[in-house]
N, C-alpha and C positions, 0 to 999 in steps of 0.2 A: 492607393487604395487606403490608405491608414490617415490620409491627410484629407483635408475639405478642399474644395476646388469650384471654382467660377467658370460655367459654361455658355458661350455666346449661342444666339438663335442658331447659328451655323453646324455649331458643335452638338447642340440638342439634336437635330435633324442629324446628322453624321452617325453619333453614338447610339442611335434608336432607342431613344428616351420613350415612354408611353405616347401612345398617339393623342393623349389629352393635350400634353405639352407640346408636340410636335402641330396640332392644330390651333393652338393659342397665339396669341400676339404679342410673343416674349421678347424682351429686352436682354434678360440677364437670368441664369439659374446659379443659386449657390447650394452646393451640397456638401454637408459635413457627418463624417461618420458617428455612430454612438459606439464606443469602445469601452468596454467595462473588462476588468482582468484579463485583458489582452486579445478579447473576441470581438469582432465587428458585431453587432446586434440590431444593425438598422441604421437608417441615416437620416437626417433633418435636413428637409430640402425647402428652400426657399424660391420663390418665383416673382419676378419683376418683370410687369408687363409693359410694353412701349409707352403707356400712358406716364409711368415715372419718369421723373426727370433725368435719372442716370442710372449706369448699371452699377452692380455690386461692386465695392472695391476691397482692395487686401484688407483694411481696416473692417469691413463688415464680415469678412471671412473668419479673421481673427476672433473677433467679438463672438461669431456664432460657435467656432470650433470651442471656445470657453464653455459656451452654453452647453452646446451638445456633448462635452466632456461631463457637466455635472449632472445633466438629464440623464447621460446612461449611468453615471454613479447612481443617482437616485432609483432610476428603473431596476439596476440590478440589486441595491439593498431592499427595495419591495419585494423581487422575487425572494431573494435570500430569505426576509420574514417571513413571507409565504410557505417557504420550503420547512422553515424552521418551526413554525407554527403545527404545520402537518406532522412533522417529525415528534413533536412534543405529544401531539394527541395520541400517536401511535406507542409513543413511550409509556404515557398514564395508562393505555389499556394493556398493554404487557405487564405494569405493574400489578394492575389489579387482579391480572388472570394470576400472575404468580402469588401473590397473597390469596387468592381463593384455593389455588392448588395447596399451598403451605397450611391455609386453616384446614383444609379436608384432610391431609395428611396428619395432623395433630390430632384432629378429631376421631381419627379412625385408629390412631395408637393409643389414644385414651380409652376408646371403646373395647379394645382388646385387653387394655389391662383390667379393666373393669369386670370384663367377661371372666379373665382368668382368676382374677380376685374372688370373684363369687364362687368360683368352683374348687378354690384353695382352702375354703371354710375358714376357721376362724385362728389358724395359727400364724407363725412368725412371717412365713413365706406370703399370706395374704397381705400383712400388715405392710410389709416390703412392696407389694404390688401397689396397694393403695397411695402409699408415700410416692411411689414412681409416677403414679398417675397425678397425684397433686402437683408434682413438678412439672408435668406435660402440661396440666391445666395453667401453671404459671406462666410457661413458656408462651403459650398461646395468647395469654392475656398481654404480655409483653408485646409480642407480636402484633396483636390487635391493635395496641397503643402506638407502635412505632409505625405502622402501615395507614393510620389515619392521616398523619402529617407528615412534613418531610422531616426528617432525623433534626435539623437544627431548630425545628418549633416544640420538640415534644416537651413534655410540662414532666421536668424531671421528678418533683415532688409526688406527683400523681403515680409515675413509674415506681419509683421506690415504694410508696404506699403499698400499690398493687402487688408487687411482688412479697412485700414483706408481711403483707394480710394473708395471701394466699400459701406462704408457707409457713406462718404461725398457725393456721386453721388446719394444716395437714400435721 
């Protein structure tokens, strides 16, 4: 079943091929499996009617087996590409969701620090809370920069400038 084969009209009738082939005026049938990654995914079938000059030959079979091998690889690659694109879309959605959750968590911590600093008055503890809040704000800005593009595309100058500006402002 892993190699191609040439069938005569008698063999077509004997092996129970489709009714269309049984009723046709067949001289020869050539069948080559489409094998990719060790699995048979289908067949490539050629039919030669009696009006053709001759039956399929071993040379024809050899040629079609090579073609079937390449076609199976191409079909498999197309399926892998489609699967990869689907997984890539899912990964992007997961990354966006993770970014959104991180951003919300940082905003919540920042809000709690602001609230606590407001109730602490003007003392040293309030200043520490405001300083911590500024650091959380810097982390949030860095997170935004890093999540906008892939890490290898991040503008280091912009990243350093943002962090330095936020920290000096605090």
